N, C-alpha and C positions, 0 to 999 in steps of 0.2 A: 673345467668344460670345454669341449673342443669346440673350432670356431662355427663348425655348421649347426650344431647344440643351441648355440648361442642366438646364431641367426634363427632357428626356427622359434625358439622362444620368444623372442622380439617380435617375429609376424604374429606368434600366437597371440602375443600380450596386446598388438596393435587391434588385430581384430576382434578381441574381446571387449575393448575397451571402444570401438566405434559400433560395433553392435550394441553395447549397452548405452552410447551417447543415444543410438538410434531408437530404441526402444522404451528408456526413461528418462531422456535428457529432451525431450518435445517441451516445449514453452505453451503452455495454455495460457488463455488470456484471463484474466480478470475482470468480469464487468462491473463496472462503474454507474449504479443505478442512481440516476438523476431526478431531484424532485424539487420543483418550485412552489413553494406557499406565498400565502399572502405577506409573513413576516419575516421568512427566511428560505435560504435553498440549502438540500440536503446532498450528500453522496454516499452511499452505503457501498460496501466491498465487503465480500466474503473472501477469506485467505486461508490457506492451508498452512496454518502457523497457530501454537498454541497462543492462548490471551495475553497472558505474562510477558513472553517472547516478543509477540507482536507490540507490545504497548511498551518496552523498551526501547524496541529499535525505532518507533515513530517517535518516542520525544527524543531520542540521540538524532533523529533525521530533522526534525524540526530545529532544536538548536544548533544544528551545524549550518542548516541552510541561512537562518536568521531573517526571513521572511515575516514569520510569524514571532508573537512574544508570548510566552506562557506568562499568565497571572495567576493560575490556580490549578496545582497539580495534585491529583488522588490517586496514587498507585495503587491503594487499599481497592478502589470502584473503579480503577483503571479508564477514568475520565482526566480530561484537560479542558482548561478554559482558558481564552487567549485573546489577542487582537492579528487581525491580519490586512494591512493595508488599511487600517483606520475602522474595522469591521470586527464586532464582536463574534469571537470564533469558539465552538465547542466541539471536542473528540472523544466519542467512547467508544470502549471495545467490550465486546461481550462473546463470551465461549460460546461455541454454538455445540461443539462436540471436542471428542478428543483431535487434539493438534488442528483444528477449525477455530475461526472466530470472525465475528461481523465487525467491523471498525463504521461507525457514523460520524461522517463529518458536517456541521451546520456550518452556515455562514448568514450572518444576519443581513437582512435589505435594508437599504437605507430609502427616504421617502422621495429624495433627488434622484434615485437610481431610474435608469434610462435601460429600455430593453431587459436584458437579462443580466445583469452585472453581478449580482450577488451567485446566480447559477454558474455562471462564467470563473468567477475566483472559488467555489467550491471543488468544481472539477480541475481548476487549476492547482489549488492544493491536495487533490488527491493524486494527480498523476504526478506530482513532484515525491510523493511519500513514493509510490509505486516505483518510480524510478531509483529512490535511494535505496529501497528495499530488492531492487532487481526483478521486479514484477513488471510484467507485460500487462497495461490495463486498457480498456477499450470501453467507452461511453454507451450506456444503452437508458434510455427514458423510463420510467417507470410508469 
């Protein structure tokens, strides 16, 4: 291959890559829908990933971070129980459709909680998972 052909090929490949990134590489924010209840707070995220893969990725993320301790792991039902900073925490993943899943995280409220401590904790947990899974997430109230 001559140098001029090689140069044209490199330029063409670069343009194709830039066009692909522009069209398909846009990052879409995943909303974290938060809800505070009397006994717990929850965060719900809908992610473009199949449920089994999302579950495996989340379990890996939780174990690597070490902030939470998993006390019950149920991969058949895509469910976890554990503790996070002394609070009972659960995580459930549901298949929504092909390659789309819903992740529901709950954190218990304590009687001595001031303000929205449980809500802040559930949002922190969701954001950590988002970060580990390379998802850009933003908070939204239910």
